[in-house]
N, C-alpha and C positions, 0 to 999 in steps of 0.2 A: 570449355563449357559450352553447351548448346544454347541456342537462342531461347528455347523454352525455359531452361533452367536459369538463364540470365534474367529473362522477363519475370520469372517467378521470384527470384531473389530480389529484384528491384521492387516488385509489388509488396513483398514481405517487409522490406526496409521501409517503404512508404507507409504501409499499414501501421507498423510499430511507432514510427515517428508521428503519424496523425493521431493515433490513440493517445500517446503521451501529450501532445499539444492540446488535445481536447480535454484530457484529464486535468491539465494545468489550468484550464478555463472553467473547471467545476461543472462540466457537462455530465448529466446523468448517464449511467451505463447503457440504458436502452437506446437513448438518442445517439450515443457514440456508435453502437452497433448498426443503427440505421444509416448513419453517415458513411461508415466504412463499407457497408454492404452496397450502397449506391456507387461508391468509388470503384469497388471491385467489379460490380456488374458492368459499369461503363467501360472499364479497361478490358474486361473479357469480351464484351460485344464489339468494341471498336479496334482493339489491338493497340490502342494509343498508350503511350507511356503516362503513368499517373501524374508525373511532374509537369508534363506538357499539357495535359488536359485540365488539371486543377491547380497547378502552381505548387510551390513548396508547401510541405505539410503545415508548418506554422502559419503561413499566410492563409491557406485554405481554412484552417481552424478558426482564424480570426474572421474570415468572411462568413462562415456558417454560424458563428456565434455573435455576429454584430447585432447590437441592440439588446442583447441578453445581459442582464446585470449580474455581476459577480457578487458572491457572498462578501459581506463586509469583514474587515480584518478582526473586528472585536468578537465576531462569532467564532472564528478560529481560535482566538485567544481564550475564549470561554471554555473551549474543549482542551486546549493545550495546557492551561494552568493546572487543572486537576490531574492531568496525566503527569506533569512534572512533580507535583506534590505527592502523588501516589508512588512514583518511582523513588523519590527521596525517602519516604516512609519505609518502603520495602527494603531499600538498600541499608538504611540505618538499622532497621529491625533485624535483617539478616546478619549484619556485622555484630550487633549486640548479642544475638543468639549464638553465633559462632565463637565469639570471644568470651561468652558467659558474663557479660557486663550488662548494665542497664543503660538506656539512652534517655537522657533528661529525667532520670529517676524512675523510668517506667521499663517494664519487661520488654525485651526484644520481640516476643510473641505478640504483644499488644500492638506494637508498631507495624509488624507484618500484617496482622489482621486489619488494622486501620488502613494501611496502604492498599491492600487488596479490595477493601470495601469502597475506598474512594476511586480506585482504578477500574473496577468492574463496570460501573455505568458509563464511564468514559470509553472503555473498550467497546461496549455495545453500541454507543453512538457512532464511533468511528467505523465499526463494522457495517452499520446501516448505511452510512454515507458512501462507503466504497462498494457500490453496487457492481455486480459482474457485468461484463460486456458480452451480450449474447447476439449471435447472428440471427436477425429476424427471419432469414430464409430457412434455417435449419434448427435453430434453437441451441446450437452448440456454443460453447464458451469460446470467444475469440482470443482470449488471453488465459489459456488454461494454466493452473498452478500445479506444479509437480506435487505429488502426494507427500514427499519427504519434507517439503518446506514447513508444513504445520508441525511435524514432529521436531524439526530442527529449531523452530521458534520456541517451543516449550522446553526442549532438551538443553539448549544452550545455557540458560540461567541456572538450571539444575546442575549441570556439569561444572560451571564456575563456582557455585556454592560448595559442591563436593570437593573441588580442588582447593578452595580456601580452607575448608575444614581439615583436609589432609595436611596442608602446609602448617596450619596452626597446631595440629597434633604432633607433627614432627618437631616443631620449634619448642614445644613443651616437653 
């Protein structure tokens, strides 16, 4: 491996670790982009290794976020609880529909609709909080998501429901 590719791999590893460390500290995506761009610019200008210049990614994330308050645990719980309830309703509703039974005396479709109704605002809130990390120099996404991931996210539960339906039909 050449020194350029070694240096590039080292910078890529440092970038990913720094992004993760900053995400864990609830730093907004725009600010993460600025911090990573500063590190990359310094490394490109000086040729210095990022760990030597800035320290370990976790330590540097701690340094640049010092004095910044984290979101309290109860705000995360407020978002997590409806997500759990929505998941429970959707799961119970899907099972009730597939088995042709009622859940707690109510149609499975009612539970599915209720779960989706509770889950949609939660999903929107989570989506807003998970801002993209853009490079302030180019506007490009620093952590691009593969196009197939969204399809897989939606297809996986549908495939599981279809498989459950097939197994139930075969059993009957």
